[in-house]
N, C-alpha and C positions, 0 to 999 in steps of 0.2 A: 745774100741777102738777109738782115736783119730785122722785124719786124718792130713796129711804131707803137711802144703801149700807151694806154689812154692816162692822162693829166691827172686825174685822182683814181685815187686806190679803189678797188672793185669788192666786194664781199661776195662769196658765195656759202651757203647754207644747203647743211644738209639735212632732212628729216626724215624722221622712216621708224624701225620699230630695234629690237634686240643687236642688228645685226649691225644698226647704226650707233647705236648708242655705245653698243662693245667696252663697257667703263667709263665713259666718258667722266663720269663725275669723281672718279679718282684719280684723273691726269689734272696737274697743275695746270695744262692749259685746255681744258674744260674739252678737248679734242675724241682723243680714245688711243686704243693702242690698237689700231685695226683699219680698213681699207680708208676712214674720212683721214687721219691723218697722214698718208702718202700724198692724196692730191693737195692738202696742205704744206707740206715742205716745196712739192712743183711749185704751185701756184704764189708764195711766199719769195721762193726764187727769181721767179719772173716778173712779177709784179712786188718793190719795195712797198711795203707797210702792208701790204693786202691780207683782209681780214679771210678768217675760215671759219665757220660757226657748225656747230654740232647740235641738233637738238632732238639725234632720237631716245627714244624712250622704249626700254624690252615692256613689248608685252602690247605695243601698239598695231590697232589694226587701221585697214582704211579709211574705216567711218571715224576713228580718233583723229586722224590726220587732219579730215575734213574740217572734223569740231576744233582742232587745236591751228587750225594755219594762223587764225586772227594772231591770239598770243604769241604763236612761234615764229611766226615769220612778218606780218604787217605790220605788226606791233613794235618791233625792229626798225623800221625804216621811219615810222613817224617818228623814235624816239631820237633818230640822229641826226 
């Protein structure tokens, strides 16, 4: 049985610390060379045109995630 995919492409956003960051700024696609790249490949293969974003920042702590939730997440939805 084949799953029916939504007609509009979805976006998955990863946010976190150095484990999420994993050198994303050095990568042309802005993802990383770590665990975000793996689901990005799978997500793109399942849903054509799907988007995966990495907003991980090395050194970030839980309190920083709360403070950056607007610019890193909500503002992206507002601008699209």
